N, C-alpha and C positions, 0 to 999 in steps of 0.2 A: 887090167885094163892094155889094149893095146899104145902101142907108142903112138902109131898116129893122133891117136884120140888124146893124150899128152900133149904134142907138139899144138892143139889146142887151145890149151887151157894158158888164159893169159900168168905171165910170173906171180904177177902176188896171190892168187888161188893155186898154184906150183907149192909155195915158199906154205901155205895151209896146210892143204895137202903131204904134205910130206911128215908136216909134224903129227898130223894128223896117222899118219902111217907107221909113225916111230912107237909115238902111244899105243897100237890095234897090236902092232908086235911085241910090245913090253908087255901087256896084256897076256900075247898068245903066250908066253915063253913062261908066262908064271902060272898058267892053267897045265902047258905042260911039266912041268917041274912036280905037281899037284897030282899029278894024273888025271885033268878030270878033261885034257880034250884030246874029243872024239877024232878029229880031221887031221890029223900031222900035217897036211900038202895045203894048209892055212899059210902056214909060217913062210914056206918058201915061196908062194905062192904072193906074203905082202913083201917078204925082203926080194923079191923082183919086180913090184911095182915100186918099191921105193929104190930101185936103184937105176929104173926108168927115170922117176923125175928128176932122182941126181944128175943124169946124161942129158937133161935136156936143160935142165937149169945151166949144167957146163955148158953146153953149147951156145946159149945166148949170151953167156959168160964173158965167149971168146970169141963171137959174131960182133956187142957191140965194145970191141980194144979195138 
């Protein structure tokens, strides 16, 4: 997901997306711990997506003040 795509999403949907991404990251880490994860780069992708969402949420918070 690109940052430009994230900026187009409304804040309420971003918060829901953040929750879903965090759940997904938890599941990926669990799979990695037991050796069932085939593609380790998925963890990195999800972590970067979480960072992008948090960045946009913070930008909007600061713009609102």
